[in-house]
GUPA-205664 format. One record per residue (C-alpha): residue number from 1; chain; x, y, z. Coordinates in steps of 0.25 Angstrom, whole numbers, plus 5000, padded with zeros to 4 digits. Layout:
% GUPA-205664
+-----+--------+------+------+------+
! num ! chaine !   c1 !   c2 !   c3 !
+-----+--------+------+------+------+
! NUM !      A !    X !    Y !    Z !
...
+-----+--------+------+------+------+
***
This chain:
% GUPA-205664
+-----+--------+------+------+------+
! num ! chaine !   c1 !   c2 !   c3 !
+-----+--------+------+------+------+
!   1 !      A ! 5128 ! 4890 ! 5030 !
!   2 !      A ! 5115 ! 4889 ! 5022 !
!   3 !      A ! 5117 ! 4881 ! 5009 !
!   4 !      A ! 5109 ! 4883 ! 4996 !
!   5 !      A ! 5109 ! 4878 ! 4982 !
!   6 !      A ! 5109 ! 4892 ! 4976 !
!   7 !      A ! 5111 ! 4906 ! 4983 !
!   8 !      A ! 5106 ! 4918 ! 4975 !
!   9 !      A ! 5112 ! 4932 ! 4980 !
!  10 !      A ! 5102 ! 4943 ! 4976 !
!  11 !      A ! 5087 ! 4943 ! 4976 !
!  12 !      A ! 5085 ! 4951 ! 4963 !
!  13 !      A ! 5077 ! 4945 ! 4951 !
!  14 !      A ! 5090 ! 4937 ! 4947 !
!  15 !      A ! 5091 ! 4931 ! 4961 !
!  16 !      A ! 5076 ! 4929 ! 4963 !
!  17 !      A ! 5075 ! 4922 ! 4950 !
!  18 !      A ! 5087 ! 4913 ! 4953 !
!  19 !      A ! 5081 ! 4909 ! 4966 !
!  20 !      A ! 5068 ! 4906 ! 4959 !
!  21 !      A ! 5075 ! 4897 ! 4949 !
!  22 !      A ! 5084 ! 4891 ! 4959 !
!  23 !      A ! 5073 ! 4887 ! 4969 !
!  24 !      A ! 5065 ! 4882 ! 4958 !
!  25 !      A ! 5076 ! 4872 ! 4955 !
!  26 !      A ! 5075 ! 4867 ! 4969 !
!  27 !      A ! 5088 ! 4873 ! 4974 !
!  28 !      A ! 5089 ! 4879 ! 4988 !
!  29 !      A ! 5090 ! 4894 ! 4985 !
!  30 !      A ! 5094 ! 4906 ! 4993 !
!  31 !      A ! 5093 ! 4920 ! 4988 !
!  32 !      A ! 5101 ! 4931 ! 4996 !
!  33 !      A ! 5097 ! 4946 ! 4995 !
!  34 !      A ! 5102 ! 4958 ! 5002 !
!  35 !      A ! 5090 ! 4967 ! 5001 !
!  36 !      A ! 5077 ! 4963 ! 4994 !
!  37 !      A ! 5072 ! 4953 ! 4984 !
!  38 !      A ! 5072 ! 4959 ! 4970 !
!  39 !      A ! 5084 ! 4968 ! 4970 !
!  40 !      A ! 5084 ! 4980 ! 4960 !
!  41 !      A ! 5072 ! 4974 ! 4953 !
!  42 !      A ! 5063 ! 4976 ! 4966 !
!  43 !      A ! 5066 ! 4991 ! 4966 !
!  44 !      A ! 5060 ! 4992 ! 4951 !
!  45 !      A ! 5047 ! 4999 ! 4952 !
!  46 !      A ! 5041 ! 4992 ! 4939 !
!  47 !      A ! 5046 ! 4981 ! 4931 !
!  48 !      A ! 5040 ! 4980 ! 4917 !
!  49 !      A ! 5050 ! 4971 ! 4909 !
!  50 !      A ! 5049 ! 4958 ! 4917 !
!  51 !      A ! 5042 ! 4949 ! 4908 !
!  52 !      A ! 5028 ! 4944 ! 4913 !
!  53 !      A ! 5026 ! 4954 ! 4924 !
!  54 !      A ! 5021 ! 4966 ! 4917 !
!  55 !      A ! 5025 ! 4978 ! 4926 !
!  56 !      A ! 5028 ! 4974 ! 4940 !
!  57 !      A ! 5036 ! 4981 ! 4951 !
!  58 !      A ! 5050 ! 4977 ! 4953 !
!  59 !      A ! 5047 ! 4973 ! 4968 !
!  60 !      A ! 5035 ! 4965 ! 4965 !
!  61 !      A ! 5042 ! 4957 ! 4954 !
!  62 !      A ! 5054 ! 4954 ! 4964 !
!  63 !      A ! 5045 ! 4950 ! 4975 !
!  64 !      A ! 5038 ! 4940 ! 4966 !
!  65 !      A ! 5052 ! 4935 ! 4962 !
!  66 !      A ! 5056 ! 4933 ! 4976 !
!  67 !      A ! 5043 ! 4926 ! 4979 !
!  68 !      A ! 5045 ! 4916 ! 4968 !
!  69 !      A ! 5059 ! 4913 ! 4972 !
!  70 !      A ! 5054 ! 4910 ! 4986 !
!  71 !      A ! 5042 ! 4902 ! 4982 !
!  72 !      A ! 5052 ! 4892 ! 4975 !
!  73 !      A ! 5060 ! 4891 ! 4988 !
!  74 !      A ! 5072 ! 4901 ! 4986 !
!  75 !      A ! 5076 ! 4907 ! 5000 !
!  76 !      A ! 5079 ! 4922 ! 5000 !
!  77 !      A ! 5087 ! 4929 ! 5011 !
!  78 !      A ! 5089 ! 4943 ! 5012 !
!  79 !      A ! 5104 ! 4943 ! 5017 !
!  80 !      A ! 5116 ! 4952 ! 5012 !
!  81 !      A ! 5126 ! 4943 ! 5005 !
!  82 !      A ! 5140 ! 4947 ! 5009 !
!  83 !      A ! 5148 ! 4937 ! 5001 !
!  84 !      A ! 5148 ! 4926 ! 4991 !
!  85 !      A ! 5158 ! 4915 ! 4990 !
!  86 !      A ! 5157 ! 4911 ! 4975 !
!  87 !      A ! 5166 ! 4899 ! 4977 !
!  88 !      A ! 5159 ! 4893 ! 4989 !
!  89 !      A ! 5145 ! 4899 ! 4985 !
!  90 !      A ! 5144 ! 4904 ! 4999 !
!  91 !      A ! 5135 ! 4917 ! 5001 !
!  92 !      A ! 5137 ! 4925 ! 5014 !
!  93 !      A ! 5127 ! 4935 ! 5019 !
!  94 !      A ! 5127 ! 4944 ! 5031 !
!  95 !      A ! 5119 ! 4933 ! 5038 !
!  96 !      A ! 5123 ! 4919 ! 5033 !
!  97 !      A ! 5132 ! 4911 ! 5023 !
!  98 !      A ! 5125 ! 4903 ! 5012 !
!  99 !      A ! 5131 ! 4893 ! 5003 !
! 100 !      A ! 5126 ! 4888 ! 4989 !
! 101 !      A ! 5128 ! 4879 ! 4978 !
! 102 !      A ! 5126 ! 4891 ! 4968 !
! 103 !      A ! 5125 ! 4906 ! 4970 !
! 104 !      A ! 5118 ! 4916 ! 4961 !
! 105 !      A ! 5123 ! 4930 ! 4962 !
! 106 !      A ! 5111 ! 4939 ! 4959 !
! 107 !      A ! 5116 ! 4952 ! 4966 !
! 108 !      A ! 5112 ! 4961 ! 4955 !
! 109 !      A ! 5117 ! 4975 ! 4953 !
! 110 !      A ! 5116 ! 4989 ! 4960 !
! 111 !      A ! 5114 ! 5003 ! 4955 !
! 112 !      A ! 5126 ! 5010 ! 4950 !
! 113 !      A ! 5130 ! 5023 ! 4957 !
! 114 !      A ! 5131 ! 5036 ! 4949 !
! 115 !      A ! 5144 ! 5039 ! 4957 !
! 116 !      A ! 5141 ! 5054 ! 4957 !
! 117 !      A ! 5143 ! 5064 ! 4968 !
! 118 !      A ! 5131 ! 5064 ! 4978 !
! 119 !      A ! 5126 ! 5050 ! 4975 !
! 120 !      A ! 5131 ! 5043 ! 4987 !
! 121 !      A ! 5128 ! 5055 ! 4996 !
! 122 !      A ! 5113 ! 5055 ! 4992 !
! 123 !      A ! 5111 ! 5040 ! 4991 !
! 124 !      A ! 5098 ! 5038 ! 4998 !
! 125 !      A ! 5095 ! 5052 ! 4998 !
! 126 !      A ! 5090 ! 5054 ! 4984 !
! 127 !      A ! 5100 ! 5045 ! 4977 !
! 128 !      A ! 5094 ! 5032 ! 4974 !
! 129 !      A ! 5096 ! 5020 ! 4965 !
! 130 !      A ! 5082 ! 5015 ! 4966 !
! 131 !      A ! 5070 ! 5023 ! 4961 !
! 132 !      A ! 5060 ! 5013 ! 4965 !
! 133 !      A ! 5066 ! 5012 ! 4979 !
! 134 !      A ! 5067 ! 5027 ! 4982 !
! 135 !      A ! 5059 ! 5035 ! 4971 !
! 136 !      A ! 5047 ! 5036 ! 4981 !
! 137 !      A ! 5056 ! 5046 ! 4990 !
! 138 !      A ! 5056 ! 5056 ! 4978 !
! 139 !      A ! 5041 ! 5057 ! 4975 !
! 140 !      A ! 5038 ! 5070 ! 4969 !
! 141 !      A ! 5053 ! 5074 ! 4969 !
! 142 !      A ! 5063 ! 5074 ! 4958 !
! 143 !      A ! 5072 ! 5063 ! 4954 !
! 144 !      A ! 5084 ! 5060 ! 4945 !
! 145 !      A ! 5087 ! 5046 ! 4939 !
! 146 !      A ! 5101 ! 5043 ! 4933 !
! 147 !      A ! 5102 ! 5033 ! 4922 !
! 148 !      A ! 5096 ! 5029 ! 4909 !
! 149 !      A ! 5093 ! 5014 ! 4910 !
! 150 !      A ! 5081 ! 5007 ! 4913 !
! 151 !      A ! 5082 ! 5009 ! 4928 !
! 152 !      A ! 5084 ! 5024 ! 4927 !
! 153 !      A ! 5072 ! 5025 ! 4918 !
! 154 !      A ! 5063 ! 5016 ! 4926 !
! 155 !      A ! 5068 ! 5024 ! 4939 !
! 156 !      A ! 5064 ! 5037 ! 4932 !
! 157 !      A ! 5050 ! 5032 ! 4928 !
! 158 !      A ! 5048 ! 5027 ! 4942 !
! 159 !      A ! 5052 ! 5040 ! 4948 !
! 160 !      A ! 5044 ! 5048 ! 4939 !
! 161 !      A ! 5031 ! 5042 ! 4946 !
! 162 !      A ! 5036 ! 5048 ! 4959 !
! 163 !      A ! 5045 ! 5060 ! 4956 !
! 164 !      A ! 5041 ! 5074 ! 4951 !
! 165 !      A ! 5053 ! 5074 ! 4942 !
! 166 !      A ! 5063 ! 5064 ! 4937 !
! 167 !      A ! 5076 ! 5066 ! 4930 !
! 168 !      A ! 5083 ! 5055 ! 4922 !
! 169 !      A ! 5098 ! 5058 ! 4920 !
! 170 !      A ! 5105 ! 5049 ! 4910 !
! 171 !      A ! 5119 ! 5050 ! 4905 !
! 172 !      A ! 5115 ! 5046 ! 4890 !
! 173 !      A ! 5105 ! 5052 ! 4880 !
! 174 !      A ! 5097 ! 5039 ! 4879 !
! 175 !      A ! 5092 ! 5029 ! 4889 !
! 176 !      A ! 5096 ! 5015 ! 4891 !
! 177 !      A ! 5083 ! 5011 ! 4897 !
! 178 !      A ! 5072 ! 5004 ! 4889 !
! 179 !      A ! 5066 ! 5013 ! 4879 !
! 180 !      A ! 5052 ! 5011 ! 4885 !
! 181 !      A ! 5056 ! 5016 ! 4898 !
! 182 !      A ! 5064 ! 5028 ! 4892 !
! 183 !      A ! 5052 ! 5032 ! 4885 !
! 184 !      A ! 5044 ! 5032 ! 4898 !
! 185 !      A ! 5054 ! 5041 ! 4904 !
! 186 !      A ! 5054 ! 5051 ! 4892 !
! 187 !      A ! 5039 ! 5052 ! 4893 !
! 188 !      A ! 5038 ! 5055 ! 4908 !
! 189 !      A ! 5036 ! 5069 ! 4911 !
! 190 !      A ! 5042 ! 5068 ! 4925 !
! 191 !      A ! 5056 ! 5063 ! 4919 !
! 192 !      A ! 5067 ! 5072 ! 4913 !
! 193 !      A ! 5078 ! 5065 ! 4906 !
! 194 !      A ! 5092 ! 5070 ! 4906 !
! 195 !      A ! 5101 ! 5063 ! 4896 !
! 196 !      A ! 5116 ! 5064 ! 4894 !
! 197 !      A ! 5118 ! 5068 ! 4909 !
! 198 !      A ! 5125 ! 5062 ! 4921 !
! 199 !      A ! 5123 ! 5065 ! 4936 !
! 200 !      A ! 5135 ! 5072 ! 4943 !
! 201 !      A ! 5131 ! 5075 ! 4957 !
! 202 !      A ! 5119 ! 5073 ! 4967 !
! 203 !      A ! 5118 ! 5083 ! 4978 !
! 204 !      A ! 5108 ! 5088 ! 4988 !
! 205 !      A ! 5106 ! 5090 ! 5003 !
! 206 !      A ! 5101 ! 5078 ! 5011 !
! 207 !      A ! 5095 ! 5073 ! 4998 !
! 208 !      A ! 5097 ! 5074 ! 4983 !
! 209 !      A ! 5094 ! 5087 ! 4978 !
! 210 !      A ! 5102 ! 5088 ! 4965 !
! 211 !      A ! 5108 ! 5080 ! 4954 !
! 212 !      A ! 5119 ! 5086 ! 4945 !
! 213 !      A ! 5120 ! 5081 ! 4931 !
! 214 !      A ! 5129 ! 5083 ! 4919 !
! 215 !      A ! 5126 ! 5082 ! 4904 !
! 216 !      A ! 5136 ! 5073 ! 4899 !
! 217 !      A ! 5136 ! 5080 ! 4885 !
! 218 !      A ! 5136 ! 5094 ! 4889 !
! 219 !      A ! 5142 ! 5094 ! 4902 !
! 220 !      A ! 5130 ! 5102 ! 4908 !
! 221 !      A ! 5128 ! 5100 ! 4923 !
! 222 !      A ! 5114 ! 5101 ! 4928 !
! 223 !      A ! 5108 ! 5100 ! 4942 !
! 224 !      A ! 5095 ! 5093 ! 4944 !
! 225 !      A ! 5087 ! 5095 ! 4957 !
! 226 !      A ! 5082 ! 5081 ! 4961 !
! 227 !      A ! 5078 ! 5074 ! 4974 !
! 228 !      A ! 5083 ! 5060 ! 4969 !
! 229 !      A ! 5094 ! 5053 ! 4960 !
! 230 !      A ! 5090 ! 5039 ! 4956 !
! 231 !      A ! 5102 ! 5032 ! 4950 !
! 232 !      A ! 5100 ! 5022 ! 4939 !
! 233 !      A ! 5113 ! 5020 ! 4932 !
! 234 !      A ! 5115 ! 5005 ! 4931 !
! 235 !      A ! 5120 ! 4995 ! 4941 !
! 236 !      A ! 5132 ! 4988 ! 4946 !
! 237 !      A ! 5133 ! 4973 ! 4950 !
! 238 !      A ! 5132 ! 4969 ! 4964 !
! 239 !      A ! 5144 ! 4960 ! 4964 !
! 240 !      A ! 5151 ! 4962 ! 4977 !
! 241 !      A ! 5148 ! 4947 ! 4981 !
! 242 !      A ! 5155 ! 4942 ! 4968 !
! 243 !      A ! 5166 ! 4952 ! 4966 !
! 244 !      A ! 5179 ! 4945 ! 4962 !
! 245 !      A ! 5173 ! 4931 ! 4962 !
! 246 !      A ! 5164 ! 4931 ! 4949 !
! 247 !      A ! 5167 ! 4936 ! 4935 !
! 248 !      A ! 5161 ! 4949 ! 4932 !
! 249 !      A ! 5161 ! 4959 ! 4921 !
! 250 !      A ! 5168 ! 4973 ! 4922 !
! 251 !      A ! 5156 ! 4979 ! 4929 !
! 252 !      A ! 5155 ! 4968 ! 4939 !
! 253 !      A ! 5143 ! 4960 ! 4934 !
! 254 !      A ! 5145 ! 4945 ! 4935 !
! 255 !      A ! 5148 ! 4937 ! 4923 !
! 256 !      A ! 5139 ! 4925 ! 4921 !
! 257 !      A ! 5136 ! 4915 ! 4910 !
! 258 !      A ! 5123 ! 4912 ! 4904 !
! 259 !      A ! 5119 ! 4903 ! 4916 !
! 260 !      A ! 5123 ! 4914 ! 4925 !
! 261 !      A ! 5135 ! 4907 ! 4930 !
! 262 !      A ! 5146 ! 4916 ! 4935 !
! 263 !      A ! 5161 ! 4913 ! 4935 !
! 264 !      A ! 5160 ! 4906 ! 4948 !
! 265 !      A ! 5154 ! 4892 ! 4948 !
! 266 !      A ! 5141 ! 4891 ! 4956 !
! 267 !      A ! 5139 ! 4906 ! 4956 !
! 268 !      A ! 5129 ! 4912 ! 4947 !
! 269 !      A ! 5124 ! 4927 ! 4944 !
! 270 !      A ! 5111 ! 4933 ! 4940 !
! 271 !      A ! 5105 ! 4946 ! 4937 !
! 272 !      A ! 5111 ! 4960 ! 4937 !
! 273 !      A ! 5124 ! 4955 ! 4943 !
! 274 !      A ! 5127 ! 4948 ! 4930 !
! 275 !      A ! 5134 ! 4954 ! 4918 !
! 276 !      A ! 5122 ! 4955 ! 4908 !
! 277 !      A ! 5116 ! 4965 ! 4898 !
! 278 !      A ! 5103 ! 4967 ! 4905 !
! 279 !      A ! 5099 ! 4968 ! 4919 !
! 280 !      A ! 5084 ! 4967 ! 4921 !
! 281 !      A ! 5075 ! 4959 ! 4930 !
! 282 !      A ! 5072 ! 4949 ! 4919 !
! 283 !      A ! 5086 ! 4946 ! 4916 !
! 284 !      A ! 5090 ! 4945 ! 4931 !
! 285 !      A ! 5079 ! 4934 ! 4933 !
! 286 !      A ! 5084 ! 4927 ! 4921 !
! 287 !      A ! 5098 ! 4927 ! 4926 !
! 288 !      A ! 5093 ! 4921 ! 4940 !
! 289 !      A ! 5085 ! 4910 ! 4933 !
! 290 !      A ! 5098 ! 4906 ! 4924 !
! 291 !      A ! 5107 ! 4907 ! 4936 !
! 292 !      A ! 5098 ! 4898 ! 4945 !
! 293 !      A ! 5096 ! 4888 ! 4934 !
! 294 !      A ! 5111 ! 4887 ! 4931 !
! 295 !      A ! 5114 ! 4886 ! 4946 !
! 296 !      A ! 5104 ! 4875 ! 4948 !
! 297 !      A ! 5110 ! 4867 ! 4936 !
! 298 !      A ! 5124 ! 4869 ! 4941 !
! 299 !      A ! 5120 ! 4864 ! 4955 !
! 300 !      A ! 5113 ! 4852 ! 4950 !
! 301 !      A ! 5125 ! 4848 ! 4942 !
+-----+--------+------+------+------+
***
């Protein structure tokens, strides 16, 4: 069994910044990631609110984070974690078992499903949860974006550069997104905004062909011919490793104190997995720094 001072589960911005701070503190640090470094941030086409970088691609920003963590000695392994023993601080992947003096959970959150007819059937065949990942497949075609937050608005603006037409379907009559982004949306001739409306059914042949929507105020049903449906209606915590072992809120997000300590001694959490008012790259990085600093202090004591 390999032993480390700190094991970080997840290599998104929270996990990578935790690794940077942990390694800089001289602690033997391991980061375990199932897919690729950066998490959801790496799939963002453009980041303009990470202070000091100007406008930068999400993937480029995350690659730099990964490089910095490695430069200070953090080890990053791409292994799927299957269990976490919070009492023993043992982490089991599909390949190995690791132990640590402290564990930082930075598993993030995943896109929320719509839960409507046809969503699962057409997943990967026109239904997508990542515009920057799949938008290129729909160049010069029509796409619908479901949602009214920053992710939905940013997805629509990104798709407008590729698609001939983009519909934005939002259940309310105002956006939750930043005003600057919402204004860009309204000024884009390729984008049609449909307020007070919810999706009801996705249909088609081998691929998506139609989205049925319903106005929540009038009850009127409308069919929109579309080649793609991009879902951006929020997230749910990726908490399967800690379910039942750490204190969470009613939505499953881990509750932490101001030093990112969880209800289990020696276990910390950082980033989108935590109960918090704002989930952004900048706040995830801050969480990672605080969690690693607290873990280092506790280990030294």
